[in-house]
N, C-alpha and C positions, 0 to 999 in steps of 0.2 A: 418541612414537607420532603419526604424521601423521593418523590417523583422527579425532583430537580436533579437527582444524582443518576438517574437511569438514562442511558443513551439508546437510540434506536437507529439502526443502519439497514438500508435496503438498497438493492441495485436491480435495474431492469436492463435488458439488452436485446439486440437483434443480431442474429448471425446471418452472414452471407458467405457461402462456401466455407473457407477456414477462418475467416475474420469475424470478430464480434465487436460491435459498437455498444457501449454501455453507459448508463447515466445513474449516478448515485442520488439518493434522496437529499443529499446536501448540495446537489447541483454540479458535481464534478463529472467530467467525461473521461472514460477509460476505453482503450481499444486494445485488442490482441489479434495476433495473426501468427502464422507459422512460416518458416523459410520456404523459398521456392522449391528447394529439393524435397520438401515434405508436402508439396502440393499447394502451398499458400502463395501470397504475393509479397511476403516480408514487409508489409506496410505498417507494422506496429510490433511492439515487443511480444515475445512468446508468453503464453500464460505463466510458465514457470519463472520467467524473468520478473513478472509482476509479483509472484509469490515470494521470491527472494527479496524484492524491494519492500514488500510489506513486512517481512521479518526484520529488516534493517530499520524501517520506520518505527515499528513497534518497540524495538530495542532502544532506540534513541529516545522516543517519547517516554518510555518507562523510566529510563535512567534520569532524565531531566525531572520527571515528577517525583521520584524518590529523593533525589538530591535536594529539591526545593522543600520537601517536607522533613528533612533531617534537622537535628539540632546538635551542633550548629549546622546551618544551612550550607549545602554544597552546591556551588554554581558550576554547572557543566556547560561550557561554551562550545565544545566540539568533541566528537568521537569519530575516529577514523575506522572505517571498515575496509579491509583490503582483500580482494580476490575471493569473495564469497562463492563457494561452489556447492 
């Protein structure tokens, strides 16, 4: 059954001034805000910081998945990311 291989992701949120409080369909809570000098409260990471974090997370998850499916199997214990800009 191919439907077991498809994933569905969604997110909903509420914004108040510059901050946004969001919840994913998998039950995780995310928040963003901007620094005070940009009119925010600096109460959470900026949206661009979460974008960079998502890039690192996807890179790590993809590397582990590919390594696990190689023959011979490649075990990736750790990848270090330094100063992503």
